[in-house]
C-alpha positions as CSV (number, residue, x, y, z in Angstrom):
1,X,0.0,0.0,0.0
2,X,1.3,3.5,-0.9
3,X,1.7,6.5,1.3
4,X,-1.4,8.2,2.7
5,X,-2.4,11.6,1.5
6,X,-2.9,14.2,4.3
7,X,-6.5,15.3,4.4
8,X,-7.1,18.9,5.4
9,X,-10.7,18.1,6.6
10,X,-9.1,15.9,9.3
11,X,-6.4,18.4,10.2
12,X,-3.7,15.9,9.3
13,X,-0.1,17.1,9.1
14,X,2.1,14.0,9.1
15,X,5.3,13.9,11.1
16,X,8.1,13.0,8.7
17,X,11.3,13.8,10.5
18,X,12.5,10.5,12.1
19,X,14.9,12.3,14.5
20,X,12.0,14.4,15.9
21,X,9.8,11.3,16.2
22,X,12.6,9.5,18.1
23,X,13.0,12.5,20.5
24,X,9.2,12.5,21.1
25,X,9.3,8.8,21.9
26,X,12.3,9.2,24.2
27,X,10.6,12.0,26.2
28,X,7.9,9.5,27.3
29,X,8.5,7.9,30.7
30,X,7.6,4.2,30.8
31,X,6.8,1.6,33.4
32,X,3.9,1.4,35.9
33,X,3.8,1.6,39.7
34,X,3.3,-2.2,39.8
35,X,6.6,-2.7,38.0
36,X,5.3,-3.7,34.6
37,X,4.8,-1.7,31.4
38,X,2.4,1.2,31.3
39,X,-0.4,1.9,28.8
40,X,0.2,4.6,26.2
41,X,-2.4,5.8,23.7
42,X,-1.2,7.5,20.5
43,X,-3.8,9.9,19.1
44,X,-3.6,10.2,15.3
45,X,-1.1,7.6,14.3
46,X,-1.1,8.6,10.6
47,X,1.5,6.4,8.8
48,X,3.2,5.3,12.0
49,X,6.3,7.5,12.0
50,X,6.0,7.9,15.7
51,X,4.3,4.5,16.2
52,X,7.3,2.5,15.0
53,X,9.5,3.9,17.8
54,X,6.8,3.4,20.5
55,X,6.4,-0.2,19.5
56,X,10.1,-0.9,20.0
57,X,9.8,-0.1,23.7
58,X,9.3,-2.9,26.2
59,X,8.3,-0.6,29.1
60,X,5.1,0.5,27.4
61,X,2.1,-1.1,25.7
62,X,1.1,1.1,22.8
63,X,-2.5,1.6,21.7
64,X,-3.6,3.9,18.9
65,X,-6.7,5.9,17.9
66,X,-7.0,6.8,14.2
67,X,-10.1,8.2,12.5
68,X,-8.9,8.0,8.9
69,X,-9.8,4.7,7.3
70,X,-6.9,5.1,4.8
71,X,-4.4,5.5,7.6
72,X,-5.9,2.5,9.5
73,X,-5.4,0.3,6.4
74,X,-1.9,1.6,6.0
75,X,-1.1,0.8,9.7
76,X,-2.6,-2.7,9.4
77,X,-0.5,-3.4,6.3
78,X,2.8,-2.1,7.7
79,X,2.4,-2.9,11.5
80,X,0.2,-6.0,11.7
81,X,1.3,-6.7,15.3
82,X,-0.3,-3.3,16.2
83,X,-3.7,-4.0,14.6
84,X,-5.4,-5.5,17.7
85,X,-4.6,-2.4,19.7
86,X,-5.5,0.1,17.0
87,X,-8.9,1.7,17.6
88,X,-10.4,2.8,14.3
89,X,-12.5,5.8,15.3
90,X,-12.7,9.3,16.8
91,X,-10.6,9.7,19.9
92,X,-13.0,12.4,21.1
93,X,-15.8,9.8,21.2
94,X,-13.8,7.2,23.1
95,X,-14.7,6.2,26.7
96,X,-11.3,6.3,28.2
97,X,-12.4,5.2,31.6
98,X,-14.1,2.1,30.2
99,X,-11.3,1.1,27.9
100,X,-8.4,2.0,30.2
101,X,-9.6,1.6,33.8
102,X,-6.1,1.3,35.1
103,X,-5.0,4.6,33.6
104,X,-3.0,5.6,30.6
105,X,-0.6,8.1,29.1
106,X,-1.3,10.0,25.9
107,X,1.1,11.0,23.2
108,X,0.8,12.0,19.5
109,X,1.2,14.5,16.7
110,X,-2.3,15.9,17.2
111,X,-4.5,17.0,14.3
112,X,-4.4,20.8,14.3
113,X,-8.1,21.3,14.0
114,X,-9.0,19.4,17.2
115,X,-5.9,20.0,19.4
116,X,-8.0,22.1,21.8
117,X,-10.7,19.4,22.1
118,X,-8.0,16.8,22.8
119,X,-6.6,19.0,25.5
120,X,-10.0,19.4,27.2
121,X,-10.8,15.7,27.0
122,X,-7.5,15.0,28.8
123,X,-8.5,17.6,31.4
124,X,-11.8,15.9,31.9
125,X,-10.0,12.6,32.5
126,X,-7.0,14.1,34.4
127,X,-7.4,11.5,37.3
128,X,-7.0,8.8,34.7
129,X,-4.4,10.3,32.3
130,X,-0.9,10.5,33.9
131,X,2.0,12.7,32.9
132,X,3.5,11.4,29.7
133,X,6.9,13.1,29.8
134,X,9.9,12.9,32.0
135,X,9.5,16.5,33.1
136,X,9.3,17.3,36.8
137,X,5.7,18.7,37.2
138,X,7.0,21.3,39.7
139,X,9.3,22.7,37.0
140,X,6.5,23.2,34.3
141,X,6.0,26.8,33.4
142,X,3.1,28.5,31.7
143,X,3.5,26.6,28.5
144,X,5.9,24.8,26.3
145,X,6.3,24.0,22.6
146,X,8.2,20.8,21.7
147,X,8.9,18.6,18.7
148,X,6.9,20.7,16.1
149,X,7.7,20.8,12.4
150,X,6.6,23.2,9.6
151,X,7.2,22.6,5.9
152,X,4.9,25.2,4.4
153,X,5.1,28.8,3.5
154,X,4.2,31.2,6.3
155,X,2.8,34.6,5.5
156,X,2.0,37.2,8.2
157,X,2.0,41.0,9.0
158,X,4.5,41.7,11.8
159,X,5.7,38.7,13.9
160,X,6.6,35.8,11.5
161,X,7.9,32.4,12.7
162,X,8.1,28.9,11.2
163,X,6.7,27.5,14.5
164,X,5.4,30.6,16.4
165,X,5.0,34.3,15.4
166,X,5.5,35.4,19.0
167,X,5.7,33.3,22.1
168,X,5.7,33.5,25.9
169,X,7.4,30.2,26.3
170,X,10.4,28.3,24.9
171,X,10.5,26.0,21.9
172,X,12.6,22.8,21.7
173,X,13.4,20.0,19.2
174,X,11.4,21.7,16.4
175,X,12.2,22.3,12.8
176,X,11.2,24.7,10.0
177,X,11.9,24.1,6.3
178,X,9.2,26.5,5.0
179,X,9.7,30.0,3.6
180,X,8.7,32.9,5.7
181,X,7.1,35.9,4.0
182,X,5.4,39.2,4.8
183,X,2.0,39.9,3.2
184,X,1.3,43.5,4.0
185,X,2.8,46.1,1.7
186,X,1.5,49.0,3.8
187,X,3.7,47.9,6.7
188,X,6.7,47.9,4.4
189,X,6.2,51.6,3.9
190,X,5.7,52.4,7.6
191,X,9.1,53.0,9.3
192,X,7.4,52.8,12.8
193,X,6.3,49.2,12.2
194,X,8.6,46.7,13.9
195,X,8.8,43.5,11.9
196,X,10.3,40.3,13.5
197,X,11.2,37.2,11.5
198,X,12.5,34.0,13.0
199,X,13.0,30.6,11.5
200,X,11.4,29.1,14.6
201,X,9.9,32.2,16.4
202,X,9.5,35.8,15.3
203,X,9.5,37.4,18.7
204,X,10.1,36.2,22.3
205,X,7.7,38.4,24.3
206,X,7.5,37.3,27.9
207,X,8.8,34.8,30.6
208,X,11.4,34.6,33.3
209,X,13.8,32.7,31.0
210,X,12.6,31.1,27.9
211,X,14.8,28.4,26.3
212,X,15.0,27.6,22.6
213,X,17.0,24.3,22.2
214,X,17.7,21.7,19.7
215,X,15.8,23.6,16.9
216,X,16.8,23.6,13.2
217,X,15.8,26.0,10.4
218,X,16.3,25.1,6.8
219,X,13.9,27.6,5.3
220,X,14.6,31.1,3.9
221,X,13.9,33.8,6.5
222,X,13.3,37.5,5.9
223,X,12.1,40.1,3.5
224,X,13.5,41.1,0.1
225,X,12.5,44.0,-2.2
226,X,14.2,45.8,-5.0
227,X,11.7,48.6,-5.1
228,X,12.6,51.9,-3.6
229,X,8.9,52.5,-2.8
230,X,9.2,50.2,0.2
231,X,11.0,50.4,3.5
232,X,11.3,47.4,5.7
233,X,13.0,49.0,8.7
234,X,13.0,48.5,11.6
235,X,13.2,44.7,10.8
236,X,14.7,42.0,13.0
237,X,15.6,38.7,11.4
238,X,17.1,35.6,12.9
239,X,17.6,32.0,11.7
240,X,16.0,30.8,14.9
241,X,14.7,33.9,16.8
242,X,14.0,37.3,15.4
243,X,13.8,39.6,18.5
244,X,13.7,39.6,22.2
245,X,13.7,42.1,25.1
246,X,13.1,39.3,27.6
247,X,15.6,36.8,29.1
248,X,16.3,34.0,26.8
249,X,18.6,31.0,26.2
250,X,19.2,29.6,22.7
251,X,21.2,26.4,22.8
252,X,22.2,23.7,20.4
253,X,20.3,25.2,17.5
254,X,21.3,25.1,13.8
255,X,20.5,27.4,10.9
256,X,20.8,26.2,7.3
257,X,18.4,28.7,5.8
258,X,19.3,32.0,4.1
259,X,18.6,35.0,6.3
260,X,17.7,37.9,4.0
261,X,16.6,41.4,5.1
262,X,16.9,43.8,2.2
263,X,15.7,47.4,2.0
264,X,16.6,48.2,-1.6
265,X,18.5,51.5,-1.9
266,X,16.5,53.8,0.4
267,X,18.5,55.8,2.9
268,X,17.1,55.7,6.4
269,X,19.8,56.9,8.7
270,X,19.3,56.2,12.4
271,X,16.8,53.4,12.2
272,X,17.5,50.3,14.2
273,X,17.6,46.9,12.4
274,X,19.4,43.6,12.8
275,X,19.9,40.2,11.2
276,X,21.6,37.2,12.7
277,X,22.2,33.6,11.8
278,X,20.7,32.5,15.0
279,X,19.1,35.6,16.7
280,X,18.4,38.9,15.1
281,X,18.4,41.2,18.2
282,X,18.8,40.8,21.9
283,X,17.8,44.1,23.5
284,X,18.7,45.2,27.1
285,X,18.2,41.8,28.7
286,X,20.2,38.8,30.0
287,X,20.7,36.1,27.5
288,X,22.8,33.1,26.5
289,X,23.5,31.8,23.0
290,X,25.5,28.6,23.1
291,X,26.5,25.6,20.9
292,X,24.9,26.9,17.8
293,X,25.9,26.4,14.1
294,X,25.3,28.6,11.1
295,X,26.2,27.4,7.6
296,X,24.5,29.9,5.3
297,X,24.6,33.5,4.2
298,X,23.2,36.4,6.2
299,X,22.2,39.7,4.5
300,X,21.0,42.9,6.1
301,X,21.2,45.3,3.1
302,X,19.9,48.5,4.6
303,X,21.4,51.9,3.8
304,X,21.9,53.3,7.3
305,X,24.9,55.6,7.5
306,X,24.7,56.3,11.2
307,X,28.0,55.6,13.1
308,X,27.5,57.4,16.4
309,X,27.9,54.1,18.3
310,X,24.4,54.0,19.5
311,X,23.4,50.4,18.8
312,X,19.7,51.3,18.5
313,X,20.4,53.7,15.6
314,X,22.4,51.4,13.5
315,X,21.9,48.5,11.1
316,X,23.6,45.2,12.3
317,X,24.5,41.9,10.7
318,X,26.0,39.0,12.7
319,X,26.7,35.4,11.9
320,X,25.3,34.3,15.2
321,X,23.6,37.4,16.7
322,X,23.0,40.7,14.8
323,X,22.8,42.9,17.9
324,X,23.5,41.7,21.4
325,X,22.9,44.3,24.2
326,X,22.8,43.0,27.8
327,X,20.9,44.6,30.6
328,X,24.0,45.8,32.6
329,X,27.6,44.9,33.3
330,X,26.4,42.2,35.7
331,X,23.5,40.9,33.5
332,X,25.1,40.3,30.2
333,X,24.6,38.4,26.9
334,X,26.9,35.3,26.7
335,X,27.7,33.9,23.2
336,X,29.8,30.7,23.4
337,X,31.0,27.7,21.4
338,X,29.2,28.9,18.2
339,X,30.5,28.6,14.7
340,X,29.6,30.3,11.4
341,X,30.8,29.4,7.9
342,X,28.5,31.7,5.9
343,X,29.0,35.0,4.2
344,X,27.8,38.3,5.9
345,X,26.6,41.2,3.7
346,X,25.7,44.6,4.9
347,X,25.5,48.0,3.1
348,X,26.5,50.1,6.1
349,X,26.9,50.0,10.0
350,X,28.2,46.6,11.3
351,X,28.9,43.2,9.9
352,X,30.8,40.4,11.6
353,X,31.2,36.6,11.7
354,X,29.8,36.2,15.2
355,X,28.0,39.4,16.4
356,X,27.5,42.7,14.7
357,X,27.3,44.9,17.8
358,X,28.0,43.7,21.4
359,X,27.4,45.7,24.5
360,X,27.4,44.2,28.0
361,X,28.3,41.0,26.4
362,X,30.9,38.2,26.5
363,X,31.9,36.2,23.4
364,X,34.0,33.1,23.9
365,X,35.2,29.9,22.1
366,X,33.5,30.9,18.8
367,X,34.7,30.2,15.2
368,X,34.3,32.1,11.9
369,X,35.4,30.7,8.6
370,X,33.1,32.7,6.2
371,X,33.5,36.1,4.6
372,X,32.2,39.7,5.1
373,X,31.3,41.4,1.8
374,X,29.0,44.1,0.4
375,X,29.2,47.7,-0.6
376,X,30.9,48.4,2.7
377,X,29.9,48.1,6.3
378,X,31.5,50.7,8.5
379,X,32.6,48.2,11.1
380,X,33.5,44.7,9.7
381,X,35.2,41.9,11.6
382,X,35.7,38.2,12.0
383,X,34.2,38.1,15.5
384,X,32.5,41.4,16.5
385,X,31.9,44.6,14.5
386,X,31.6,46.9,17.5
387,X,32.3,46.2,21.2
388,X,31.2,48.4,24.1
389,X,31.8,47.0,27.7
390,X,32.1,43.6,26.1
391,X,34.8,40.9,25.8
392,X,36.0,38.4,23.3
393,X,38.2,35.4,24.3
394,X,39.5,32.2,22.8
395,X,37.9,32.7,19.4
396,X,39.2,31.7,15.9
397,X,38.9,33.5,12.6
398,X,39.9,31.8,9.3
399,X,38.3,34.1,6.8
400,X,39.3,34.5,3.1
401,X,37.8,38.0,2.9
402,X,36.7,40.7,5.3
403,X,35.7,44.0,3.7
404,X,35.0,47.3,5.5
405,X,33.9,50.7,4.2
406,X,35.9,52.5,6.9
407,X,37.4,50.4,9.7
408,X,37.8,46.9,11.0
409,X,36.2,45.8,14.3
410,X,37.4,43.0,16.6
411,X,38.9,40.2,14.5
């Protein structure tokens, strides 16, 4: 039997990344209080991408609920040992108490059009449904986004992300391979409109310390226009996260998608914008960016001629972070153990292999093997274009070309 076609009416969006499926499976705690395996119900089994990993575990007994007859037939054909425990029907109509009187755990890549109903059904049976992850319940914050994947084009007005436009919680083990676009030409002409693009999240807006970990972006991120009728500033573009003014940790992430923020040839001196291979802008907050990899080009081609060293009046381009400004000398931005092999391109202001502008920041153990090109950034460097109350230690630059319009930064 061939592959199943995803049906929009059922809210199907099949999980295809085996690595993410494996991580979802590994996050599930197994075993029962009596010492034997526990019961796990997968909601929306699809073509069994997650199911196959669940079936391999000896500490759980996997059941499934699948409403799509075509998917049921596919699962019967490919996983015949699973057929006796596969319920062909609507999960929302199942009597969980009758079928699983000893309790169960629930897992799945839920259909997007009934995710809220699934959540409320679990709440209704919260004495029956136990925690399905290995997370300490006391450590759970307001929310979390984990193991999500986007493969389609995303169009939005201001905050654009492959997984979330803006978020008040962290995101982990998620992947974007779709292209991110803006669909409002009026905003492109309005210099007061802040536009935030991120391969995973456009903007981090709240939280004591949100963590983005294990995420991968393979899609093109940003805005591009050749028309002088448009102005996209102030725009903040990052391969993983576009913009944050709140505490954040970005760890173990990878960007393989072109970061492109282009403002044609308009001259808008003094407007703040930033593009980064991992994070566009970190603004006056404590943050950590660690163990991240960038392998593609980053472009922030805006004609901003301001060089008065005010980071919020300049245009920045950084291989890892475009602009990194900590809260104070004691609450800083830390960038460590990151590498960038892509090419940086900026028309003016700053461009550097690791961070365009760094204030109240510490950069350590980073590596740059790409190039800095363009019609001439004012401050170009292998590690940091501009430093203010910041430090750089134990970094390596092996660049074939670093071009500056006026002066070199910290190489």
